[in-house]
C-alpha positions, -999 to +999 in steps of 0.1 A: +641-469+758+627-464+723+600-437+727+584-447+694+574-480+709+549-461+731+530-450+699+504-474+687+497-480+650+474-452+639+439-457+627+428-438+596+408-413+616+438-408+639+460-399+608+435-373+596+434-358+631+472-358+634+476-340+601+452-312+610+467-310+645+501-301+630+485-269+616+462-260+645+487-266+672+514-248+652+491-218+649+491-216+687+527-224+696+546-206+668+531-171+674+534-176+712+571-186+710+577-158+684+563-132+707+582-146+737+615-146+719+609-112+702+598-095+734+629-108+753+651-097+724+637-062+722+637-058+760+672-070+763+685-047+735+666-017+749+681-023+783+716-024+770+711+007+749+694+026+777+722+018+801+749+026+776+734+059+765+716+068+797+681+068+780+654+064+807+627+056+781+646+026+768+651+012+803+614+018+812+603+002+779+625-028+786+609-033+820+574-027+806+578-052+777+593-079+800+566-076+826+537-075+800+546-105+779+562-129+804+554-144+838+523-166+836+529-203+843+495-211+828+506-196+795+540-213+796+524-248+800+493-243+779+508-223+750+544-234+751+550-269+766+519-289+760+515-279+723+550-291+715+544-325+732+511-328+712+530-320+680+555-347+689+527-373+693+510-361+661+542-364+640+550-398+656+516-410+643+523-396+609+558-411+607+548-444+623+569-473+611+597-451+597+633-447+610+627-411+620+622-408+658+600-377+657+588-380+693+624-380+706+632-349+686+602-330+698+608-340+734+643-325+731+628-294+716+603-292+744+630-294+771+649-265+755+617-245+751+607-251+787+641-239+799+638-208+778+603-200+792+615-208+828+643-182+825+619-158+808+598-161+840+629-153+861+636-123+839+600-112+845+606-114+883+639-095+880+622-068+859+599-058+888+629-037+900+651-037+870+675-011+884+683-031+915+683-065+897+700-055+864+726-082+865+700-109+873+677-096+847+703-097+819+715-132+829+680-146+830+670-128+798+701-139+779+696-176+790+659-174+781+667-161+746+694-188+741+672-217+751+642-205+732+664-201+702+677-237+706+641-249+710+629-232+679+660-244+660+651-279+669+615-275+659+625-261+625+651-288+620+626-316+628+597-302+607+621-296+578+635-331+580+599-344+576+600-331+540+629-354+531+618-390+534+650-402+516+671-390+546+650-407+574+669-440+574+702-422+579+692-396+606+695-409+642+699-373+655+687-341+640+718-322+649+737-325+616+706-314+597+703-283+618+732-268+598+716-273+564+707-244+541+669-251+545+671-248+583+693-218+581+669-199+559+639-208+580+657-199+612+665-165+598+629-162+587+617-170+623+639-143+638+625-116+614+590-131+619+594-129+657+605-093+655+577-083+632+549-101+651+562-089+685+563-053+673+527-055+659+516-073+691+530-046+714+512-019+694+480-039+694+479-048+732+492-014+742+467+008+722+438-013+710+431-044+732+404-036+758+405+001+749+443+004+753+466+006+783+459+035+807+493+032+825+514+044+794+524+080+796+525+101+764+563+099+760+564+061+762+534+058+740+551+080+713+583+059+717+563+027+712+547+041+680+580+052+665+602+023+676+579-007+673+559+008+644+592+013+624+605-022+633+572-038+624+571-021+590+607-029+581+607-065+593+573-072+577+585-059+543+616-082+546+596-115+552+585-121+516+622-123+506+626-153+529+594-169+517+606-168+481+640-180+491+624-209+510+603-218+480+634-219+459+652-244+481+621-265+488+624-302+477+610-304+441+583-330+450+569-305+475+566-276+450+529-279+443+503-254+432+487-254+467+521-246+483+526-216+459+490-204+464+493-204+502+527-187+500+513-160+477+483-154+501+508-151+529+528-124+510+497-105+499+483-103+535+517-092+547+517-064+522+483-053+535+497-054+571+526-032+559+502-007+544+483-004+577+517+001+595+528+027+570+496+048+577+500+041+614+534+058+613+524+085+588+492+096+605+500+086+641+469+065+641+477+038+666+443+022+662+454+008+629+473-018+648+439-033+655+438-044+618+475-052+615+477-078+643+447-100+633+459-099+597+493-110+608+478-140+625+458-148+594+490-146+573+506-170+597+478-195+591+485-194+553+522-198+561+515-230+581+491-242+554+519-238+529+541-260+550+512-285+555+507-289+517+544-293+512+546-319+539+515-338+527+530-341+492+565-350+503+553-379+525+523-390+504+538-425+501+541-428+538+505-417+543+492-441+517+511-470+534+497-460+568+461-457+555+464-491+539+478-507+571+450-489+591+424-503+568+438-538+571+439-536+609+403-524+610+392-553+588+411-577+609+394-563+640+360-564+624+365-601+616+376-608+651+345-591+665+323-612+643+339-643+657+334-630+693+297-626+689+291-659+705+298-685+679+318-714+693+332-724+660+340-710+625+315-686+610+302-687+575+296-649+576+332-643+586+344-667+559+324-649+533+339-616+543+374-631+541+367-645+507+355-611+495+385-593+509+413-618+502+403-646+478+381-631+451+409-614+433+425-647+424+397-672+426+362-676+411+339-706+414+332-712+377+362-697+358+399-696+359+417-665+372+451-666+388+441-698+405+419-727+394+381-726+395+368-736+429+343-760+413+372-781+399+392-784+431+369-782+462+352-816+456+382-834+471+379-815+504+341-820+510+348-850+532+382-837+545+379-800+554+408-802+578+431-808+548+418-776+532+423-756+564+459-768+565+464-758+529+449-724+534+471-718+564+502-733+548+498-730+510+521-749+487+524-756+450+502-785+439+491-780+403+520-771+380+496-752+358+490-725+384+514-704+405+517-712+443+492-694+465+508-668+488+503-671+525+473-650+536+482-645+573+450-660+586+444-674+621+431-710+624+396-698+632+397-675+601+409-703+579+382-726+592+356-699+586+366-694+549+368-731+543+333-736+558+320-708+536+337-722+504+325-758+510+289-747+518+289-726+486+304-755+466+276-778+478+249-753+469+263-748+434+268-786+429+232-793+438+220-765+416+237-781+386+221-814+393 
C-alpha cells in the first residue's frame, strides 16, 4: 500500500502550517530524544565503570539518572511517538506529488524510536533494584540506546534528504543515503548535542527545578557538579565545530544569509552557555544551571530555524508548485460552489470568473492578443451556442492566422457558463455600437 495516497493535496494554508510544524514539533521531539539517549548513555557508562572499579557513587548515579529521566508512558507517547508521526504528515504535505515517500520514512523512524523508548522503560523498571537486576538493566539499556540511535539516524537521514530535490526520483529507500557525509556529520553532532543537553538538564532538574532535589546527598551532588558540569562544558564547546562543518557541506543552494545568521546565533548562545558552565564549575554555583538550560533550548530553536531556512530555500520550486496547485484547486472549488447555489443551468457569474481567470490573458473583445478579438468571431455562435461549447471543451485550429487554443480543462457546465457570459457580453457590445 502506498502511504502517500492517504495524503490529500494540501491547501495553501495547510502548507504554511506544515512548514511551521516542522520547527515547532522538532523543538519538542529533538530535545526529548536527545535527553533520553544521553541519559541512557551516561547511566550505562557509569554502571559499567562503577562495577569495574567498585565505585558506589557511579552505580548510584546510574540508577538515579535512569529512574529520573525514563519511565513515563505519557511522555513516551506525547513527546516521542506522536511528534514523529505529525512530522511525517507535515513532510508528506510539503513533498506532495514528489517521488520521495516521506511518510513511510518517518513511520519507520517512529517504529525504531518507539522500540528504543519501550526498552528505556524496561531499563527504568530494572533500575529500581539495579544490583539485583544488573543483567536485565544492561540488556534493556543497551537495546534502548541502539533503537533510539537507529530512530535518530533515520530522522537525520530523512530530513537531510529533503534538502536534495535532485535525488528524490532515485531514492526509494533512505538506507543508502544514511551513509553519506552529511548524515555522518549530523549524527556525530547529535551525539555531542545529546551529551551536552543531557548534562545541563541533569544539573538543572537536580539543583534548580522546584527548588532542587532534596533526596540527593552531598557526595552525589558534588559528583553531579564535577562529572556533568565538566561534560556539559566540554561537549558544548565542541558543538560549534560541527555546525561550521555542516555549513561547509550544506548544498550550495541552501547557503543563504538566513541560514548563516541562525547558525551564528546558535553558536553565540552556546558560548554564553559555556560561560555559565565555566563559572558553575569554578565557583561551585549550581544555580547557574538555571540559566544554562533555558539558553540551551533557545540555542536549539536557532539551530532548527537554520535547518528550516535551508530547507525552504532548497525546495522553493516544490513549494511554488504546490502553492500554484492549491490556488487552482481553490478556484475550481469556488466555481463549483457558485454553480451549486441553486442555479439549474450555466451561470453568467461563473462564466465571468472563468473568463477573468483563464481567457483574458489571450483574448479581448476589441483587440487582437494571442487569439482573435471576440467581436470578430462570436457572431457566428449567437444562434448556435452549443457549437461554441463544443469548441471550448475540445479546441482545434480554425484560423491559420492564430495558434490553436490549448485545452482549458473545463467541465461542460463551466464551458456553458463561459459561453453564456461571452455571448451576453457580445450582444451588449454589439447593441452599443448600433
